[in-house]
C-alpha positions as CSV (number, residue, x, y, z in Angstrom):
1,M,-8.1,3.2,-23.7
2,M,-8.4,7.0,-23.7
3,I,-6.9,9.9,-25.7
4,I,-4.8,12.2,-23.5
5,Q,-3.0,15.4,-24.6
6,S,0.0,16.9,-22.8
7,F,2.2,20.0,-23.3
8,Q,5.8,19.0,-23.0
9,P,9.2,20.7,-23.6
10,Q,12.0,19.6,-26.0
11,S,13.8,17.7,-23.3
12,V,10.9,15.2,-23.0
13,L,10.8,14.7,-26.7
14,D,14.6,14.1,-26.6
15,D,14.2,11.4,-23.9
16,I,11.4,9.7,-25.9
17,N,13.4,9.7,-29.1
18,K,16.5,8.4,-27.3
19,N,15.0,5.9,-24.9
20,G,11.6,5.1,-26.2
21,L,10.0,6.7,-23.1
22,A,10.3,9.6,-20.7
23,F,9.8,10.2,-17.0
24,S,8.8,13.5,-15.5
25,K,11.7,15.6,-14.2
26,P,10.8,18.0,-11.4
27,D,13.7,20.3,-12.3
28,F,11.9,21.1,-15.6
29,S,8.6,21.7,-13.8
30,I,6.7,24.9,-13.1
31,W,7.7,24.8,-9.4
32,D,11.4,24.2,-9.9
33,G,12.1,27.8,-8.6
34,E,10.3,27.0,-5.4
35,I,12.9,24.4,-4.4
36,I,15.5,27.1,-3.7
37,N,13.1,29.1,-1.6
38,P,12.9,27.5,1.9
39,D,10.6,30.3,3.2
40,L,7.8,29.5,0.8
41,I,5.1,28.0,3.0
42,W,2.7,26.8,0.3
43,G,3.2,26.5,-3.5
44,F,3.0,24.3,-6.5
45,R,5.4,21.8,-5.0
46,H,3.3,21.2,-1.9
47,S,0.1,20.8,-3.9
48,Y,1.8,18.4,-6.4
49,E,3.2,16.3,-3.5
50,W,-0.3,15.9,-2.1
51,M,-1.6,14.8,-5.6
52,V,1.3,12.3,-5.8
53,Q,0.3,10.8,-2.4
54,Q,-3.3,10.3,-3.7
55,M,-2.2,8.9,-7.0
56,N,0.1,6.4,-5.3
57,R,-3.0,4.9,-3.6
58,S,-4.9,4.5,-6.8
59,V,-2.5,3.9,-9.7
60,E,0.3,1.4,-9.6
61,N,3.7,2.8,-10.4
62,N,5.9,0.3,-12.1
63,T,8.4,3.0,-13.2
64,F,11.3,5.0,-11.6
65,A,9.1,8.1,-11.6
66,K,8.5,10.0,-8.4
67,F,6.3,12.6,-10.0
68,P,3.8,12.1,-12.8
69,F,3.2,13.9,-16.1
70,W,0.0,15.9,-16.4
71,G,-2.3,16.0,-19.4
72,W,-5.8,16.7,-20.5
73,A,-8.6,14.0,-20.8
74,W,-11.1,16.8,-21.6
75,S,-9.7,20.2,-22.3
76,G,-12.9,22.2,-22.3
77,D,-11.5,24.4,-25.2
78,N,-14.5,25.5,-27.1
79,D,-16.5,23.0,-25.0
80,Q,-14.6,20.2,-26.7
81,K,-12.3,17.3,-25.7
82,Y,-9.3,18.3,-27.7
83,I,-7.0,21.2,-27.1
84,D,-7.3,24.3,-29.4
85,L,-3.7,25.4,-29.8
86,S,-4.8,28.9,-30.8
87,L,-5.8,29.4,-27.1
88,H,-2.5,28.3,-25.6
89,K,0.1,30.7,-26.9
90,E,1.8,30.5,-23.4
91,Y,3.2,27.1,-24.5
92,S,5.0,28.6,-27.6
93,G,8.1,26.6,-28.4
94,E,6.9,23.5,-26.7
95,Y,5.1,20.5,-28.1
96,L,1.6,19.1,-27.8
97,I,1.7,15.3,-27.5
98,T,-1.4,13.3,-28.3
99,M,-1.4,9.7,-27.0
100,E,-3.6,6.8,-26.2
101,L,-3.3,5.4,-22.7
102,D,-5.0,2.6,-20.7
103,E,-7.5,4.1,-18.3
104,K,-6.1,2.0,-15.4
105,D,-2.8,4.0,-15.7
106,L,-4.6,7.4,-15.5
107,F,-5.5,9.4,-12.4
108,F,-8.3,11.9,-13.3
109,S,-9.3,15.1,-11.4
110,D,-11.4,18.2,-11.8
111,F,-9.1,21.0,-13.1
112,Q,-11.3,23.8,-11.7
113,L,-11.5,22.4,-8.2
114,W,-7.8,21.6,-8.3
115,H,-7.2,25.4,-7.9
116,Y,-8.5,25.0,-4.3
117,V,-5.6,22.6,-3.6
118,L,-3.1,25.0,-5.2
119,N,-4.3,27.8,-3.0
120,Y,-4.8,25.7,0.2
121,W,-8.5,26.5,0.3
122,P,-11.2,24.1,1.5
123,I,-13.7,22.9,-1.1
124,V,-16.9,23.9,0.6
125,S,-20.0,22.1,-0.7
126,S,-22.5,22.3,2.1
127,E,-23.9,24.8,4.6
128,E,-22.4,22.8,7.4
129,E,-18.9,23.1,5.9
130,R,-19.4,26.8,5.2
131,I,-20.2,27.5,8.9
132,F,-17.3,25.5,10.1
133,F,-14.7,27.0,7.7
134,E,-16.0,30.6,8.2
135,A,-15.5,30.2,11.9
136,L,-12.0,28.8,11.3
137,E,-11.2,31.7,9.1
138,K,-12.0,34.2,11.9
139,D,-9.6,32.4,14.2
140,K,-6.3,34.4,13.7
141,K,-4.0,31.4,14.2
142,N,-6.1,29.1,12.1
143,N,-7.0,31.6,9.3
144,Y,-6.0,29.4,6.3
145,Y,-5.6,32.4,4.0
146,D,-2.7,33.7,6.2
147,N,-1.4,30.4,7.6
148,K,-0.5,27.8,5.1
149,P,-0.5,25.0,6.0
150,L,-2.2,25.2,9.4
151,K,-0.1,24.0,12.2
152,D,-3.1,22.4,13.9
153,I,-3.1,18.9,12.5
154,V,-6.8,18.4,13.0
155,Y,-7.8,21.6,11.1
156,D,-5.2,21.0,8.4
157,L,-6.7,17.5,7.8
158,K,-10.2,19.0,7.7
159,I,-9.1,21.2,4.8
160,R,-7.2,18.4,3.0
161,N,-10.1,16.0,3.3
162,T,-12.3,18.4,1.3
163,W,-9.8,18.2,-1.6
164,N,-10.8,14.6,-2.3
165,K,-13.9,16.1,-4.1
166,I,-11.6,16.8,-7.1
167,F,-11.7,13.1,-7.8
168,S,-15.5,12.8,-7.8
169,L,-15.9,12.3,-11.5
170,R,-17.7,9.8,-13.7
171,K,-17.6,9.3,-17.4
172,S,-20.5,10.2,-19.6
173,G,-19.8,9.4,-23.2
174,D,-16.3,10.8,-24.0
175,F,-16.4,13.4,-21.2
176,F,-16.7,13.6,-17.5
177,I,-19.4,14.9,-15.1
178,S,-19.3,15.3,-11.4
179,S,-20.3,12.4,-9.2
180,L,-20.8,14.5,-6.1
181,S,-24.3,14.5,-4.6
182,E,-27.0,16.7,-6.2
183,K,-26.9,19.0,-3.1
184,E,-23.1,19.4,-3.3
185,I,-23.2,20.1,-7.1
186,E,-25.9,22.8,-6.5
187,Y,-23.9,24.3,-3.7
188,L,-20.8,24.5,-5.9
189,E,-23.0,26.3,-8.5
190,M,-22.4,23.5,-11.0
191,S,-24.8,21.6,-13.2
192,P,-25.4,17.8,-12.9
193,E,-24.6,17.3,-16.6
194,E,-21.8,19.9,-16.8
195,K,-18.8,18.8,-18.7
196,I,-15.9,18.9,-16.3
197,V,-12.5,20.2,-17.6
198,T,-10.6,17.0,-16.7
199,Q,-6.8,16.7,-16.1
200,S,-5.0,13.4,-15.7
201,C,-1.7,12.3,-14.2
202,F,0.3,9.4,-15.6
203,W,3.7,8.0,-14.7
204,N,5.5,8.0,-18.0
205,I,5.2,8.7,-21.8
206,E,6.0,5.8,-24.1
207,K,6.8,6.3,-27.7
208,K,4.5,3.4,-28.7
209,N,1.5,5.2,-27.2
210,I,2.0,8.5,-29.1
211,L,-0.4,9.3,-31.9
212,K,0.8,12.8,-32.8
213,V,3.3,15.5,-31.9
214,E,2.7,19.1,-32.8
215,K,5.1,22.0,-32.4
216,I,3.5,25.0,-30.8
């Protein structure tokens, strides 16, 4: 079992109080506005859909949910596991839900490296990869800063395959460290024992698993 914390709006609390559980609703998500913009070539929605594809391969979904909730397994606030609400004023008016969940129902990833997925950047962790992606960047039609996603399926897959590094984590006590190779960790300017800010996806929130609810 693991303690997970998650920021949620009033609507989620209402569902929990009414039904005993809640499922994620994309129309209340951060990328809802992107749905009505067909010209957007890469945004939160595309990154989240990729994450869902990976999660479906690893965590059984016995719910009606198509998209998961997100929470923190290790917040990194003040180098600690639990969230310091004084650092998260942007969630004012919402709630911080603290719950205890079975680890088999959780899908962990590196929050910092997740930003590469959000931006459609490759996670470069070797000199060989650096040379390859720098050459690709100089190719006008395959410059991944200007063309997202790349139309060339082979190059697009090359970028996406590097994203699996966000799942290279292992527990060390009550926090996570990278399970990448020593050379990759060094290339990414990380420390082998560095505490990784760890996010987690999960398919639902059940009232029976909630330990505490705090209004922000």
